[in-house]
C-alpha positions as CSV (number, residue, x, y, z in Angstrom):
1,X,-90.8,-49.1,-100.8
2,X,-89.0,-51.8,-102.8
3,X,-85.8,-53.1,-101.2
4,X,-82.8,-51.6,-102.9
5,X,-80.0,-53.5,-101.2
6,X,-79.8,-56.7,-99.3
7,X,-76.7,-57.0,-97.2
8,X,-75.5,-60.6,-96.6
9,X,-73.2,-61.3,-93.6
10,X,-71.9,-64.8,-93.0
11,X,-71.3,-65.2,-89.3
12,X,-69.2,-67.6,-87.3
13,X,-68.0,-67.0,-83.7
14,X,-67.0,-63.3,-84.2
15,X,-67.5,-62.4,-80.6
16,X,-67.2,-58.7,-79.9
17,X,-65.8,-58.0,-83.4
18,X,-69.3,-58.1,-84.9
19,X,-70.4,-55.0,-83.0
20,X,-68.8,-52.4,-85.3
21,X,-70.2,-54.4,-88.3
22,X,-73.7,-54.2,-86.8
23,X,-73.4,-50.5,-85.8
24,X,-72.2,-49.5,-89.3
25,X,-75.1,-51.4,-91.0
26,X,-77.7,-49.7,-88.8
27,X,-76.1,-46.3,-89.4
28,X,-76.5,-46.4,-93.2
29,X,-77.9,-43.3,-94.9
30,X,-80.3,-45.3,-97.1
31,X,-83.9,-45.0,-95.7
32,X,-84.6,-47.9,-93.3
33,X,-87.2,-49.5,-95.6
34,X,-84.8,-49.4,-98.6
35,X,-82.4,-52.1,-97.4
36,X,-82.3,-55.3,-95.3
37,X,-79.5,-57.0,-93.4
38,X,-79.4,-60.8,-93.6
39,X,-77.1,-62.5,-91.0
40,X,-76.5,-66.1,-91.8
41,X,-75.2,-67.8,-88.7
42,X,-73.0,-70.8,-89.7
43,X,-73.3,-72.8,-86.5
44,X,-71.7,-70.3,-84.1
45,X,-70.9,-71.6,-80.6
46,X,-70.4,-68.3,-78.9
47,X,-73.0,-65.7,-77.8
48,X,-73.5,-64.3,-81.3
49,X,-76.7,-66.2,-82.2
50,X,-78.6,-64.9,-79.2
51,X,-77.2,-61.4,-79.9
52,X,-78.5,-61.5,-83.5
53,X,-81.9,-62.9,-82.6
54,X,-82.4,-60.1,-80.1
55,X,-81.4,-57.6,-82.7
56,X,-83.8,-59.0,-85.3
57,X,-86.6,-58.9,-82.7
58,X,-86.2,-55.2,-82.3
59,X,-85.2,-54.0,-85.8
60,X,-87.4,-54.9,-88.8
61,X,-84.4,-54.4,-91.2
62,X,-82.6,-57.4,-89.7
63,X,-83.2,-61.1,-90.5
64,X,-81.2,-64.0,-89.0
65,X,-80.9,-67.5,-90.5
66,X,-79.3,-70.3,-88.5
67,X,-77.7,-73.3,-90.0
68,X,-75.3,-76.1,-89.2
69,X,-71.6,-75.3,-89.6
70,X,-70.6,-75.6,-93.3
71,X,-66.9,-75.0,-92.8
72,X,-66.4,-71.8,-94.7
73,X,-68.2,-68.7,-95.9
74,X,-69.4,-69.9,-99.3
75,X,-72.6,-71.6,-98.2
76,X,-73.8,-68.9,-95.8
77,X,-73.4,-66.3,-98.6
78,X,-75.4,-68.5,-101.0
79,X,-78.2,-69.0,-98.4
80,X,-78.2,-65.2,-98.0
81,X,-78.5,-64.7,-101.8
82,X,-81.5,-67.1,-101.8
83,X,-83.2,-65.0,-99.0
84,X,-82.4,-61.6,-100.5
85,X,-85.2,-59.3,-101.8
86,X,-83.0,-56.4,-102.8
87,X,-82.2,-55.2,-106.3
88,X,-78.6,-55.5,-105.4
89,X,-76.8,-57.8,-102.9
90,X,-73.9,-56.5,-100.8
91,X,-71.5,-59.0,-99.2
92,X,-69.9,-58.0,-95.9
93,X,-67.8,-60.0,-93.5
94,X,-68.7,-60.1,-89.8
95,X,-65.5,-58.5,-88.6
96,X,-65.5,-55.6,-91.1
97,X,-67.7,-52.6,-91.4
98,X,-69.0,-50.0,-93.9
99,X,-68.8,-46.3,-94.3
100,X,-72.1,-44.7,-93.3
101,X,-73.1,-43.7,-96.8
102,X,-71.7,-46.9,-98.5
103,X,-74.9,-48.6,-99.5
104,X,-76.5,-45.4,-100.8
105,X,-73.5,-44.3,-102.8
106,X,-72.8,-47.7,-104.2
107,X,-76.4,-48.3,-105.1
108,X,-76.9,-44.9,-106.8
109,X,-73.6,-45.3,-108.7
110,X,-74.5,-48.8,-109.9
111,X,-78.0,-47.8,-111.1
112,X,-76.6,-44.6,-112.8
113,X,-74.2,-46.7,-114.8
114,X,-76.1,-49.9,-115.3
115,X,-73.6,-52.0,-113.4
116,X,-73.9,-55.7,-112.6
117,X,-71.1,-55.3,-110.1
118,X,-70.2,-52.3,-108.0
119,X,-66.8,-52.1,-106.3
120,X,-66.5,-49.6,-103.5
121,X,-63.3,-48.1,-102.3
122,X,-61.6,-50.1,-99.5
123,X,-59.4,-49.1,-96.6
124,X,-57.3,-51.7,-94.8
125,X,-57.0,-51.6,-91.1
126,X,-54.0,-54.0,-90.6
127,X,-54.9,-55.7,-93.9
128,X,-53.7,-55.1,-97.4
129,X,-56.2,-53.7,-99.9
130,X,-55.9,-52.6,-103.6
131,X,-54.6,-49.1,-104.0
132,X,-54.1,-48.4,-107.7
133,X,-57.7,-49.5,-108.6
134,X,-59.1,-46.7,-106.5
135,X,-57.1,-43.8,-107.8
136,X,-60.2,-42.6,-109.7
137,X,-63.8,-43.3,-110.3
138,X,-64.3,-45.9,-113.1
139,X,-68.0,-45.9,-114.2
140,X,-67.4,-48.4,-117.0
141,X,-64.6,-50.8,-115.9
142,X,-63.6,-54.2,-117.2
143,X,-60.7,-56.6,-116.8
144,X,-59.4,-55.1,-120.1
145,X,-59.3,-51.4,-119.0
146,X,-58.8,-51.5,-115.3
147,X,-56.9,-53.5,-112.6
148,X,-60.1,-55.1,-111.4
149,X,-58.4,-58.4,-111.0
150,X,-56.4,-56.9,-108.1
151,X,-59.6,-56.9,-106.0
152,X,-61.0,-60.4,-105.5
153,X,-62.4,-60.3,-102.0
154,X,-66.2,-60.8,-102.0
155,X,-67.0,-57.3,-100.6
156,X,-68.9,-56.1,-103.7
157,X,-72.4,-55.1,-104.5
158,X,-73.9,-57.4,-107.2
159,X,-77.2,-57.0,-109.1
160,X,-79.5,-59.8,-108.0
161,X,-81.0,-60.2,-111.5
162,X,-77.4,-60.9,-112.8
163,X,-76.9,-63.6,-110.1
164,X,-80.2,-65.2,-111.1
165,X,-79.6,-65.0,-114.8
166,X,-76.1,-66.5,-114.6
167,X,-76.7,-68.8,-111.7
168,X,-73.5,-67.5,-110.2
169,X,-72.9,-68.7,-106.6
170,X,-69.9,-69.3,-104.2
171,X,-68.2,-72.7,-104.0
172,X,-69.2,-74.3,-100.8
173,X,-67.5,-76.5,-98.2
174,X,-64.3,-76.2,-96.2
175,X,-62.0,-74.6,-98.7
176,X,-60.1,-71.5,-99.6
177,X,-60.4,-68.8,-102.3
178,X,-64.1,-69.3,-102.9
179,X,-64.3,-65.5,-103.3
180,X,-61.6,-65.6,-106.1
181,X,-63.8,-68.1,-108.1
182,X,-67.0,-66.1,-107.6
183,X,-65.6,-62.6,-108.2
184,X,-63.5,-63.6,-111.2
185,X,-66.5,-65.1,-113.0
186,X,-68.6,-62.1,-112.1
187,X,-66.0,-59.7,-113.7
188,X,-65.8,-61.9,-116.8
189,X,-69.5,-62.3,-117.3
190,X,-70.8,-58.8,-116.2
191,X,-72.0,-56.4,-118.8
192,X,-70.5,-53.6,-116.8
193,X,-68.5,-53.1,-113.6
194,X,-68.4,-49.7,-111.8
195,X,-65.7,-48.7,-109.4
196,X,-66.5,-46.0,-106.9
197,X,-63.3,-44.4,-105.6
198,X,-64.3,-41.0,-104.1
199,X,-65.7,-42.4,-100.9
200,X,-64.4,-45.2,-98.6
201,X,-67.2,-47.7,-98.6
202,X,-65.6,-50.8,-97.0
203,X,-63.2,-51.1,-94.0
204,X,-61.3,-54.4,-94.2
205,X,-60.1,-55.0,-90.6
206,X,-57.6,-57.3,-89.0
207,X,-58.7,-58.4,-85.5
208,X,-56.3,-57.5,-82.8
209,X,-56.1,-61.1,-81.8
210,X,-55.2,-62.1,-85.4
211,X,-58.1,-64.6,-85.6
212,X,-59.6,-63.6,-88.9
213,X,-60.2,-66.7,-91.0
214,X,-57.9,-65.4,-93.8
215,X,-54.9,-65.1,-91.4
216,X,-54.9,-68.7,-90.3
217,X,-52.1,-71.0,-91.5
218,X,-53.3,-73.0,-94.5
219,X,-52.5,-76.4,-96.1
220,X,-50.5,-75.5,-99.2
221,X,-51.7,-78.5,-101.2
222,X,-55.4,-77.7,-100.5
223,X,-54.9,-73.9,-101.0
224,X,-53.3,-74.2,-104.5
225,X,-55.8,-76.9,-105.4
226,X,-58.5,-74.3,-104.8
227,X,-56.4,-71.7,-106.7
228,X,-56.4,-73.9,-109.8
229,X,-60.2,-73.5,-109.8
230,X,-59.9,-69.8,-110.2
231,X,-57.4,-70.3,-113.1
232,X,-60.0,-72.6,-114.7
233,X,-62.5,-69.8,-114.7
234,X,-60.1,-67.5,-116.5
235,X,-59.4,-70.1,-119.1
236,X,-63.1,-70.9,-119.5
237,X,-64.1,-67.3,-120.3
238,X,-61.0,-66.0,-122.2
239,X,-59.1,-67.0,-125.3
240,X,-55.3,-67.7,-125.3
241,X,-53.4,-64.5,-125.6
242,X,-52.4,-61.2,-123.9
243,X,-55.6,-60.8,-121.8
244,X,-55.5,-64.3,-120.5
245,X,-51.9,-64.1,-119.6
246,X,-52.5,-60.7,-117.9
247,X,-55.3,-62.2,-115.7
248,X,-53.4,-65.3,-114.8
249,X,-50.4,-63.1,-113.9
250,X,-52.4,-61.8,-111.0
251,X,-52.3,-65.3,-109.2
252,X,-48.6,-65.8,-110.1
253,X,-47.7,-62.4,-108.7
254,X,-50.0,-62.2,-105.6
255,X,-50.5,-65.7,-104.5
256,X,-47.1,-67.2,-105.4
257,X,-44.3,-64.8,-106.0
258,X,-45.2,-62.4,-103.2
259,X,-45.3,-65.4,-100.8
260,X,-41.7,-66.2,-101.7
261,X,-40.3,-62.7,-101.1
262,X,-38.4,-61.0,-98.4
263,X,-39.6,-60.9,-94.8
264,X,-42.9,-62.6,-95.7
265,X,-41.1,-65.8,-96.7
266,X,-38.5,-65.6,-93.9
267,X,-41.2,-65.2,-91.2
268,X,-42.6,-68.7,-92.0
269,X,-41.4,-71.9,-90.4
270,X,-38.8,-73.8,-92.4
271,X,-41.1,-76.8,-93.0
272,X,-44.0,-74.6,-94.2
273,X,-41.7,-72.7,-96.5
274,X,-40.5,-75.8,-98.2
275,X,-44.0,-77.2,-98.6
276,X,-45.2,-73.8,-99.9
277,X,-42.4,-73.7,-102.4
278,X,-43.0,-77.2,-103.7
279,X,-46.7,-76.5,-104.4
280,X,-45.9,-73.2,-106.1
281,X,-43.3,-74.9,-108.2
282,X,-46.0,-77.4,-109.4
283,X,-48.5,-74.7,-110.4
284,X,-46.0,-72.5,-112.1
285,X,-44.7,-75.3,-114.3
286,X,-48.1,-76.9,-114.9
287,X,-50.3,-73.8,-115.6
288,X,-48.3,-70.8,-116.8
289,X,-46.8,-70.3,-120.2
290,X,-43.9,-67.9,-120.8
291,X,-46.2,-64.9,-121.5
292,X,-47.5,-64.9,-117.9
293,X,-44.2,-64.3,-116.2
294,X,-42.9,-62.1,-119.0
295,X,-45.3,-59.3,-117.8
296,X,-44.1,-59.3,-114.2
297,X,-41.8,-56.6,-112.8
298,X,-38.1,-57.4,-112.7
299,X,-37.9,-58.5,-109.0
300,X,-41.0,-60.7,-109.5
301,X,-39.6,-62.2,-112.7
302,X,-36.4,-63.3,-110.8
303,X,-38.4,-65.0,-108.1
304,X,-40.8,-66.6,-110.6
305,X,-37.8,-67.9,-112.6
306,X,-36.2,-69.4,-109.5
307,X,-39.5,-71.0,-108.5
308,X,-40.0,-72.5,-111.9
309,X,-36.5,-73.9,-111.9
310,X,-37.1,-75.5,-108.4
311,X,-34.2,-73.5,-106.8
312,X,-35.5,-73.3,-103.3
313,X,-32.1,-72.3,-101.6
314,X,-31.7,-69.4,-104.1
315,X,-35.2,-68.2,-103.4
316,X,-34.4,-68.1,-99.7
317,X,-31.1,-66.4,-100.3
318,X,-32.7,-63.8,-102.5
319,X,-35.4,-63.2,-99.9
320,X,-32.7,-62.6,-97.3
321,X,-31.1,-59.9,-99.5
322,X,-34.4,-58.3,-100.4
323,X,-35.5,-58.1,-96.7
324,X,-32.8,-55.5,-96.2
325,X,-34.2,-53.2,-98.9
326,X,-36.3,-50.3,-97.6
327,X,-37.4,-46.8,-98.6
328,X,-36.2,-43.5,-97.1
329,X,-38.6,-40.6,-97.6
330,X,-37.6,-37.1,-96.4
331,X,-39.7,-33.9,-95.9
332,X,-37.6,-31.1,-97.4
333,X,-40.0,-28.2,-97.2
334,X,-43.7,-27.5,-96.2
335,X,-45.3,-24.1,-96.9
336,X,-48.6,-22.5,-97.5
337,X,-49.1,-21.1,-101.0
338,X,-52.3,-19.5,-102.2
339,X,-54.5,-21.6,-99.9
340,X,-52.8,-25.0,-100.4
341,X,-49.9,-26.8,-98.8
342,X,-46.9,-27.3,-101.0
343,X,-45.0,-30.3,-99.7
344,X,-41.5,-31.0,-101.1
345,X,-40.2,-34.5,-100.6
346,X,-37.3,-36.7,-101.6
347,X,-37.1,-40.5,-101.6
348,X,-34.7,-43.3,-102.5
349,X,-34.3,-47.0,-101.8
350,X,-32.0,-48.0,-99.0
351,X,-30.1,-51.2,-98.3
352,X,-29.5,-51.9,-94.6
353,X,-30.5,-48.3,-93.9
354,X,-27.9,-46.8,-96.3
355,X,-28.7,-45.3,-99.8
356,X,-28.6,-47.9,-102.5
357,X,-26.1,-47.3,-105.3
358,X,-26.3,-48.6,-108.9
359,X,-23.9,-49.1,-111.8
360,X,-23.8,-45.9,-113.8
361,X,-23.8,-47.4,-117.3
362,X,-24.7,-51.1,-117.2
363,X,-27.3,-51.1,-119.9
364,X,-30.7,-52.8,-120.0
365,X,-30.4,-56.4,-118.7
366,X,-32.4,-59.4,-119.8
367,X,-34.6,-61.4,-117.5
368,X,-35.5,-64.2,-120.0
369,X,-33.3,-66.8,-118.2
370,X,-33.0,-67.3,-114.4
371,X,-29.8,-65.7,-112.8
372,X,-26.9,-68.0,-112.0
373,X,-26.9,-66.9,-108.4
374,X,-28.2,-64.1,-106.1
375,X,-25.2,-61.8,-106.9
376,X,-26.2,-61.9,-110.6
377,X,-29.8,-61.3,-109.7
378,X,-28.8,-58.2,-107.7
379,X,-26.7,-56.9,-110.6
380,X,-29.5,-57.3,-113.1
381,X,-31.9,-55.4,-110.8
382,X,-29.5,-52.6,-110.3
383,X,-28.9,-52.2,-114.0
384,X,-32.7,-52.4,-114.7
385,X,-33.5,-49.7,-112.1
386,X,-31.0,-47.3,-113.7
387,X,-32.4,-48.0,-117.2
388,X,-36.0,-47.5,-116.2
389,X,-35.5,-44.8,-113.6
390,X,-37.4,-42.3,-115.7
391,X,-40.6,-44.3,-115.3
392,X,-40.4,-44.5,-111.5
393,X,-43.4,-43.0,-109.7
394,X,-43.6,-41.1,-106.4
395,X,-46.9,-40.3,-104.8
396,X,-47.9,-38.5,-101.6
397,X,-50.8,-40.3,-99.9
398,X,-52.7,-38.9,-97.0
399,X,-54.0,-41.6,-94.7
400,X,-56.7,-40.9,-92.1
401,X,-55.3,-42.2,-88.9
402,X,-58.3,-43.8,-87.3
403,X,-59.6,-45.6,-90.5
404,X,-56.3,-45.9,-92.6
405,X,-58.3,-44.6,-95.6
406,X,-55.7,-43.5,-98.3
407,X,-56.1,-40.5,-100.6
408,X,-53.7,-39.6,-103.3
409,X,-52.6,-36.0,-103.7
410,X,-51.5,-34.3,-106.9
411,X,-47.7,-34.6,-107.3
412,X,-45.1,-33.4,-109.7
413,X,-42.0,-35.6,-109.8
414,X,-38.4,-35.1,-111.0
415,X,-35.8,-37.9,-111.3
416,X,-32.2,-37.1,-110.2
417,X,-29.2,-39.4,-110.8
418,X,-26.5,-38.5,-108.2
419,X,-22.9,-39.7,-108.9
420,X,-21.1,-41.4,-106.1
421,X,-17.3,-41.4,-105.6
422,X,-15.6,-41.7,-109.0
423,X,-18.9,-41.7,-110.9
424,X,-18.9,-45.4,-111.6
425,X,-22.0,-45.8,-109.4
426,X,-25.0,-43.5,-108.8
427,X,-27.8,-42.9,-106.4
428,X,-31.4,-42.7,-107.8
429,X,-33.2,-39.9,-106.0
430,X,-36.9,-39.0,-106.6
431,X,-38.0,-35.5,-105.8
432,X,-41.6,-34.5,-105.6
433,X,-43.8,-31.5,-105.0
434,X,-47.2,-32.5,-103.7
435,X,-50.2,-30.1,-103.5
436,X,-52.5,-30.6,-100.6
437,X,-55.7,-28.6,-100.9
438,X,-57.7,-29.0,-97.6
439,X,-60.9,-28.3,-99.5
440,X,-60.4,-31.0,-102.1
441,X,-58.0,-33.5,-100.7
442,X,-60.4,-36.3,-100.1
443,X,-61.9,-37.4,-103.4
444,X,-62.6,-33.8,-104.3
445,X,-64.1,-33.1,-100.9
446,X,-62.5,-31.5,-97.7
447,X,-60.4,-33.1,-95.1
448,X,-62.4,-34.3,-92.1
449,X,-61.5,-33.4,-88.5
450,X,-58.8,-35.6,-87.1
451,X,-55.2,-36.7,-87.7
452,X,-53.9,-37.4,-91.2
453,X,-50.6,-39.1,-91.8
454,X,-48.5,-38.4,-94.9
455,X,-47.1,-41.4,-96.7
456,X,-44.6,-41.5,-99.6
457,X,-45.3,-44.2,-102.1
458,X,-42.6,-45.2,-104.7
459,X,-42.8,-47.7,-107.5
460,X,-39.7,-48.9,-109.4
461,X,-38.4,-52.2,-110.6
462,X,-41.1,-54.4,-109.1
463,X,-40.8,-52.7,-105.7
464,X,-43.8,-50.7,-104.4
465,X,-42.8,-49.4,-101.1
466,X,-44.2,-46.9,-98.7
467,X,-42.5,-44.7,-96.1
468,X,-43.4,-42.0,-93.7
469,X,-41.7,-38.7,-94.6
470,X,-39.1,-37.8,-91.9
471,X,-37.7,-34.4,-91.2
472,X,-35.1,-33.1,-93.6
473,X,-32.2,-30.8,-92.5
474,X,-33.3,-27.3,-91.4
475,X,-37.0,-28.1,-91.9
476,X,-39.3,-25.5,-90.4
477,X,-43.0,-26.1,-90.1
478,X,-45.4,-23.4,-91.1
479,X,-48.2,-22.0,-89.0
480,X,-51.6,-23.7,-88.9
481,X,-53.7,-22.5,-91.8
482,X,-57.4,-21.5,-91.8
483,X,-58.4,-22.8,-95.2
484,X,-61.7,-24.1,-96.7
485,X,-63.5,-23.8,-93.3
486,X,-60.8,-25.9,-91.6
487,X,-57.9,-25.3,-89.3
488,X,-55.0,-27.4,-90.7
489,X,-51.8,-27.7,-88.8
490,X,-48.8,-29.5,-90.4
491,X,-46.6,-31.0,-87.7
492,X,-43.9,-33.6,-87.0
493,X,-44.9,-36.6,-84.9
494,X,-43.3,-37.3,-81.5
495,X,-40.9,-39.2,-81.2
496,X,-40.4,-40.2,-84.8
497,X,-40.6,-36.8,-86.5
498,X,-42.8,-37.8,-89.4
499,X,-45.1,-35.5,-91.3
500,X,-48.7,-35.4,-90.3
501,X,-51.7,-33.0,-90.4
502,X,-54.0,-32.1,-87.6
503,X,-57.4,-30.8,-88.7
504,X,-59.8,-28.8,-86.4
505,X,-58.4,-30.1,-83.1
506,X,-55.2,-28.3,-82.0
507,X,-55.2,-29.8,-78.5
508,X,-52.3,-30.3,-76.1
509,X,-48.9,-30.4,-77.8
510,X,-50.4,-29.4,-81.1
511,X,-52.0,-26.2,-79.8
512,X,-51.0,-22.8,-81.1
513,X,-48.1,-20.9,-79.7
514,X,-49.1,-18.4,-77.0
515,X,-50.1,-14.9,-78.2
516,X,-48.4,-12.1,-76.4
517,X,-50.3,-9.2,-74.9
518,X,-48.5,-6.9,-77.3
519,X,-50.2,-8.6,-80.2
520,X,-53.7,-8.1,-78.8
521,X,-55.6,-4.9,-78.6
522,X,-59.2,-4.2,-77.3
523,X,-60.4,-0.7,-78.1
524,X,-64.0,0.4,-77.6
525,X,-65.2,-3.2,-77.5
526,X,-63.4,-4.2,-80.7
527,X,-60.8,-6.9,-80.6
528,X,-57.8,-6.9,-82.9
529,X,-55.2,-9.7,-82.5
530,X,-52.3,-10.9,-84.5
531,X,-52.3,-14.7,-84.4
532,X,-49.8,-17.4,-85.4
533,X,-52.1,-18.6,-88.2
534,X,-52.0,-18.6,-92.0
535,X,-54.9,-17.1,-93.9
536,X,-55.0,-17.0,-97.7
537,X,-57.4,-14.0,-97.7
538,X,-60.0,-12.3,-95.7
539,X,-62.5,-14.8,-94.4
540,X,-65.5,-14.7,-92.1
541,X,-65.1,-16.8,-88.9
542,X,-66.9,-17.3,-85.6
543,X,-65.5,-16.5,-82.2
544,X,-66.7,-18.2,-79.0
545,X,-65.9,-16.7,-75.7
546,X,-66.6,-18.5,-72.4
547,X,-66.3,-16.8,-69.0
548,X,-65.8,-18.4,-65.7
549,X,-69.5,-19.2,-65.4
550,X,-69.2,-21.5,-68.4
551,X,-71.7,-19.4,-70.4
552,X,-70.5,-19.3,-74.0
553,X,-71.2,-16.4,-76.3
554,X,-70.6,-16.6,-80.1
555,X,-69.9,-13.6,-82.3
556,X,-68.9,-13.1,-85.9
557,X,-65.4,-12.1,-86.8
558,X,-62.9,-11.8,-89.7
559,X,-59.5,-13.3,-90.2
560,X,-57.2,-11.6,-92.7
561,X,-53.5,-12.0,-93.7
562,X,-51.2,-9.4,-92.1
563,X,-49.8,-6.7,-94.4
564,X,-46.2,-8.1,-94.0
565,X,-44.6,-11.1,-92.5
566,X,-46.2,-14.3,-91.2
567,X,-49.5,-14.5,-89.3
568,X,-53.1,-13.4,-89.5
569,X,-55.2,-10.7,-88.0
570,X,-58.4,-11.5,-86.1
571,X,-61.0,-8.8,-85.7
572,X,-64.3,-9.0,-83.9
573,X,-66.8,-6.9,-81.9
574,X,-66.8,-8.3,-78.4
575,X,-70.1,-9.0,-76.6
576,X,-69.6,-6.7,-73.6
577,X,-72.3,-7.2,-71.0
578,X,-73.1,-10.8,-72.1
579,X,-70.2,-12.5,-70.4
580,X,-71.7,-13.1,-66.9
581,X,-69.3,-14.3,-64.3
582,X,-66.3,-12.3,-65.6
583,X,-62.8,-13.7,-65.2
584,X,-60.4,-15.1,-67.7
585,X,-62.0,-15.8,-71.1
586,X,-61.6,-19.1,-72.9
587,X,-61.6,-18.2,-76.6
588,X,-62.3,-20.6,-79.5
589,X,-62.1,-20.0,-83.2
590,X,-64.8,-21.5,-85.6
591,X,-63.3,-21.5,-89.1
592,X,-66.6,-22.3,-90.8
593,X,-69.2,-19.7,-90.0
594,X,-71.9,-21.6,-91.9
595,X,-71.5,-25.0,-90.2
596,X,-74.6,-26.4,-88.5
597,X,-72.4,-27.9,-85.8
598,X,-69.3,-25.7,-85.8
599,X,-65.9,-26.9,-84.5
600,X,-64.0,-24.5,-82.3
601,X,-60.3,-24.7,-81.8
602,X,-58.7,-23.0,-78.8
603,X,-57.0,-19.7,-79.2
604,X,-54.4,-18.7,-76.5
605,X,-55.6,-15.1,-76.2
606,X,-54.9,-13.3,-72.9
607,X,-58.4,-11.8,-72.4
608,X,-60.3,-11.1,-69.2
609,X,-63.9,-9.9,-68.7
610,X,-64.7,-7.5,-65.9
611,X,-67.5,-8.1,-63.3
612,X,-70.7,-8.7,-65.1
613,X,-68.9,-8.9,-68.4
614,X,-69.1,-5.1,-68.7
615,X,-65.6,-4.7,-70.2
616,X,-63.1,-7.0,-71.8
617,X,-59.4,-6.2,-71.4
618,X,-56.0,-7.7,-72.4
619,X,-54.2,-9.5,-69.5
620,X,-50.5,-9.2,-69.1
621,X,-49.9,-12.7,-67.7
622,X,-47.1,-13.4,-65.3
623,X,-44.3,-15.4,-66.9
624,X,-44.1,-19.1,-66.0
625,X,-41.2,-20.4,-63.9
626,X,-39.6,-21.8,-67.1
627,X,-39.9,-18.4,-68.8
628,X,-38.5,-16.6,-65.8
629,X,-35.6,-19.0,-65.7
630,X,-34.9,-18.5,-69.4
631,X,-35.1,-14.7,-68.9
632,X,-32.5,-14.9,-66.1
633,X,-30.3,-17.1,-68.3
634,X,-30.4,-14.5,-71.1
635,X,-29.5,-11.7,-68.6
636,X,-26.6,-13.7,-67.2
637,X,-25.3,-14.5,-70.7
638,X,-25.5,-10.8,-71.6
639,X,-23.5,-9.8,-68.6
640,X,-20.9,-12.5,-69.3
641,X,-20.6,-11.4,-72.9
642,X,-20.2,-7.7,-71.8
643,X,-17.4,-8.8,-69.4
644,X,-15.6,-10.7,-72.1
645,X,-15.8,-7.8,-74.5
646,X,-14.4,-5.6,-71.8
647,X,-11.4,-7.8,-71.3
């Protein structure tokens, strides 16, 4: 079979961090003879070369090339391109990893849409990745109609014929931003770029020792010298005007302004901050016309104007103010409704932990000239936030805890201006109702088993901030729901009280509340139990019963809503005579009766099988010490109340 994809991995002293990369590449769903993996060892001095040679000796998909250290990743990637036999070349770093279906999905998507470049959805584990780019699939994307320029890391799949036709290669040597130069030119010269957003293809991972190459302190003069090369590419392939300004704005915003903001700037040593500022000042004044900064958000325009004016002290003072700005997100209500979760949230910006207030009628300010001082900058921002509040966005994002993969949920937003005191100032409060459909929450597919953290994401005035939704006053969490073949439990984390979802686990603290003997009936071998669960309608389920001999028996059942009030009714015919060993039964609920490998969540049902499993009965369990104590306290309180009434 012709090779569909060649994966090129530059390698330099990754140590144990390469293991997850290797494992993910060998797990790919593409047939083994449809892809190859080319590791280019750039003079590693640890045990990695021997590890890779052994791997290549036992797996025909793997090829290893050794070379002297070149100083950075550009040359190893070019060596990999030269050795590649695949129709497409995929670039992966040695401390990152792929989703199991990444190569197959990206290849099929690229072929289907004739793409020269395929960009797969990314998830950042301790590292920032683009978010807005991956809101939806984009089969025919370009720098004109999509925020492609936000994604300049090399982790793309590129058609090899395109590389050969254009001669496009990575800059080599000890340098920075070689990926910016390569990817920018690829975007500008490709006939089509396709963005696959409904599956997490690439996991961009920060090592727990912080030793990723991109996190090392850099020389500002060298860094911004390399950055100028990326700007040169934009100017070579575009004409002066709106498109060029918009593309150049990406470097002004991400590589310059954002480095001079808030905690990021303040965390750097003083000498490095000054050197960084001076180099940024040079690039801003040398390379960017007024149209570049004009398209920035207000906060960013203020920092860019101060940098262009060479006002270092004001940049630091503004960063100190901005470092105190945060986002407060509150969970106001969570309920099941027709098979989906309705999550009601509120959010507003805070300053030093208190709600921010704004002038009620300041009018739209101008950002054409730099502010006189930080106080004026803050006043301008406040007035602008009020004027543009109607355009503020508020999203609910579900983030899978183990991978950090984000997924936007459908959200309806209202904007509420709340007067403060005499009405001369206001608070700006966003309210949202998000719909979480467990069967379609992940790119149109179902939630996987595991923990999912809710995150509120707000964009206003140049701030894009995220916050975990805390518990609002009087918030009551609903029962776990059996929906779309999943058991989904909304809960508040301990100790922070933030909203999360547990899917198909329900272990330990997150287990269901005990079911009383009065809610369970066994008659003629038929079980009927009222459970603390939500069911949108009658559904087939599986029930697994395990006796003391650890022999499990699985039977079909149905789960239906109760006629009135909360809860659901479970009904099943019990397998009397099959539960050898007798004793207390461990009961598990399988919400998906058609699953090849079904998941079972524990049900706290008080059932016991007789000797030989001939009969199953309801057990009236003795109360625990805590329950007995609570019962005594209630009796004592009742007596005291009666005595007081008799006085």
